[in-house]
C-alpha positions as CSV (number, residue, x, y, z in Angstrom):
1,M,145.3,65.1,76.4
2,I,147.1,67.8,78.3
3,V,147.6,67.0,82.0
4,K,148.9,69.8,84.2
5,K,149.8,69.9,87.9
6,F,148.7,72.9,90.0
7,I,151.6,74.6,91.8
8,E,149.6,75.4,94.9
9,N,149.4,72.5,97.3
10,D,146.3,73.5,99.3
11,L,143.8,73.3,96.4
12,K,141.1,70.5,96.4
13,Y,142.7,68.9,93.3
14,R,146.3,68.7,92.3
15,L,145.8,67.9,88.6
16,I,143.8,68.8,85.6
17,G,143.3,67.0,82.3
18,I,142.2,69.0,79.3
19,T,141.3,67.7,75.9
20,A,138.7,67.7,73.2
21,I,136.7,65.2,71.2
22,S,134.7,65.2,68.0
23,I,131.5,63.3,68.0
24,Q,129.3,62.2,65.1
25,K,126.1,60.9,66.8
26,V,123.3,62.8,68.3
27,I,123.5,62.8,72.0
28,N,120.8,62.8,74.7
29,I,122.1,65.6,76.8
30,Q,120.3,64.6,80.0
31,D,121.5,61.0,79.8
32,I,125.0,62.2,79.2
33,F,124.9,64.5,82.2
34,N,123.5,61.8,84.4
35,R,126.3,59.4,83.4
36,I,129.0,62.1,83.8
37,K,127.7,62.7,87.3
38,Q,127.9,59.0,88.0
39,I,131.5,58.8,86.6
40,S,132.5,61.8,88.6
41,N,131.2,60.3,91.9
42,E,132.8,56.8,91.2
43,S,136.2,58.3,90.3
44,E,136.3,61.1,92.8
45,C,137.0,63.5,89.9
46,E,135.3,66.7,88.9
47,I,134.3,66.7,85.2
48,Q,133.0,69.4,82.9
49,L,132.1,69.2,79.2
50,L,132.2,72.4,77.2
51,N,131.5,73.6,73.7
52,A,135.1,73.4,72.2
53,N,134.2,76.1,69.7
54,I,134.1,78.6,72.5
55,V,137.4,77.6,74.2
56,A,140.3,79.9,73.4
57,T,143.1,77.3,73.8
58,W,143.8,74.9,76.6
59,E,145.3,77.9,78.6
60,H,141.8,79.5,78.7
61,I,140.5,76.4,80.5
62,F,143.6,76.1,82.7
63,F,143.5,79.6,84.1
64,A,139.7,79.4,84.6
65,A,140.4,76.2,86.6
66,I,142.9,78.0,88.8
67,N,140.4,80.8,89.5
68,A,137.6,78.3,90.2
69,L,139.7,76.3,92.6
70,N,140.9,79.4,94.4
71,S,137.3,80.7,94.7
72,F,136.4,77.5,96.6
73,K,139.6,77.6,98.7
74,N,138.9,81.3,99.7
75,G,135.1,80.7,100.2
76,N,134.0,83.2,97.6
77,N,132.7,80.8,95.0
78,L,129.4,81.7,93.2
79,A,128.4,78.1,92.2
80,N,127.9,75.2,94.6
81,N,130.2,72.9,92.7
82,L,133.5,73.2,90.9
83,S,132.2,72.1,87.5
84,L,129.8,75.0,87.4
85,E,132.3,77.5,88.9
86,I,134.8,76.8,86.1
87,L,132.0,77.6,83.6
88,L,131.7,81.1,85.1
89,Y,135.4,81.8,84.7
90,I,135.5,80.3,81.1
91,A,132.5,82.4,80.1
92,G,133.6,85.5,81.9
93,T,130.3,86.0,83.7
94,R,128.9,85.8,87.2
95,Q,125.6,84.3,86.0
96,I,125.3,80.6,85.8
97,K,122.5,80.6,83.2
98,V,124.5,83.0,80.9
99,A,127.6,80.7,81.3
100,L,125.7,77.6,80.5
101,K,124.2,79.2,77.4
102,K,127.6,80.7,76.4
103,V,129.9,77.7,76.8
104,G,127.8,74.7,77.8
105,I,126.9,71.8,75.5
106,N,123.6,70.8,74.0
107,N,122.3,68.1,71.6
108,L,123.7,69.9,68.6
109,I,127.3,70.4,69.7
110,R,129.7,68.0,67.9
111,E,133.0,69.4,69.2
112,I,133.4,69.0,73.0
113,A,136.1,70.1,75.3
114,I,136.6,67.9,78.4
115,V,138.0,69.1,81.7
116,I,138.8,66.5,84.4
117,F,140.0,67.5,87.9
118,S,141.7,64.8,90.0
119,N,144.5,63.9,92.4
120,D,145.4,60.8,90.4
121,E,146.9,61.2,86.9
122,Q,146.0,57.6,85.8
123,M,142.4,58.3,86.9
124,I,142.3,61.3,84.5
125,Y,143.2,59.0,81.6
126,N,140.7,56.3,82.7
127,V,137.9,58.8,83.1
128,F,138.7,60.3,79.7
129,E,138.5,56.9,78.1
130,E,135.2,56.3,79.7
131,I,133.8,59.6,78.5
132,K,135.2,59.0,75.0
133,R,133.4,55.7,74.8
134,L,130.2,57.2,76.2
135,L,130.1,59.9,73.5
136,S,131.6,57.6,70.8
137,G,134.1,60.4,70.2
138,V,137.5,60.7,68.7
139,E,140.1,62.8,70.6
140,D,141.3,65.9,68.7
141,I,143.2,68.4,70.9
142,K,143.4,70.7,67.9
143,L,139.7,71.6,68.5
144,L,141.0,73.8,71.3
145,E,143.2,75.9,68.9
146,I,142.0,79.1,67.3
147,N,141.2,79.3,63.6
148,E,139.6,82.2,61.7
149,K,136.0,80.9,62.3
150,K,136.6,80.5,66.0
151,F,138.3,83.8,66.2
152,I,135.2,85.6,64.8
153,N,133.0,83.6,67.2
154,L,135.1,84.5,70.2
155,I,135.2,88.2,69.3
156,N,131.4,88.2,69.0
157,L,130.7,86.1,72.0
158,F,133.0,88.0,74.4
159,N,132.3,91.4,72.8
160,I,135.9,92.1,72.0
161,N,136.5,95.1,69.7
162,Y,139.3,95.3,67.3
163,S,140.9,98.2,69.0
164,E,141.6,95.9,72.0
165,I,143.4,93.5,69.8
166,S,145.4,96.2,67.9
167,N,146.5,97.8,71.1
168,L,148.1,94.5,72.2
169,I,149.9,93.5,69.0
170,P,152.5,95.4,67.1
171,E,151.5,94.2,63.6
172,E,148.2,92.9,62.2
173,S,149.1,89.3,61.5
174,E,146.8,86.3,61.8
175,E,149.2,84.5,64.1
176,A,149.5,87.6,66.4
177,K,145.7,88.1,66.6
178,F,145.2,84.4,67.4
179,Q,147.7,84.7,70.2
180,V,146.2,87.8,71.8
181,I,142.6,86.6,71.9
182,P,143.2,84.0,74.7
183,K,144.9,86.6,76.8
184,I,142.0,89.0,76.5
185,I,139.5,86.3,77.3
186,I,141.5,84.9,80.3
187,D,141.8,88.5,81.7
188,R,138.0,88.9,81.4
189,G,137.5,85.6,83.2
190,S,139.9,86.6,86.0
191,M,137.9,89.8,86.5
192,I,135.1,87.6,87.9
193,A,137.2,87.0,91.0
194,L,137.8,90.7,91.5
195,E,134.1,91.5,91.1
196,K,133.2,89.3,94.1
């Protein structure tokens, strides 16, 4: 798990935990969401589950989180809660239904990114352990990394053309194109704040 502290002191939460798990069993999505809501209320954390195959590194989530927190601080949020607001920034859209379809989870998803906002680092770890038990999952932070299959999915999902990529990298190497994709997607998410 990656735990980062937000530099700004006037945000609702000071910390974010980001990780991913792999699950094998079929999940009942409504039961999972009901239990996540209960865990969130009991722990005073904000929790979001995402399709890990659509996440372009942990930085993608981190910068979306900063934008979502700032949107609430500035009063220009589009969603009524932080867990939905972060989806908008991760998906790079102003429409909640589109964001849910793009990056949300469903009964078929087996690789899940987990985002936990809190003011207590130990609570982040406790909440993660509870979610891991709930989903019978195995932590695998590498699910957030980009591979060739994810690269193609991200290009298609975010409508990125190859000229955008080639304009940002000097040579066409796999490593370079994997590094530039998160930057393009993070920039697109940040544009949501400018469109408001």
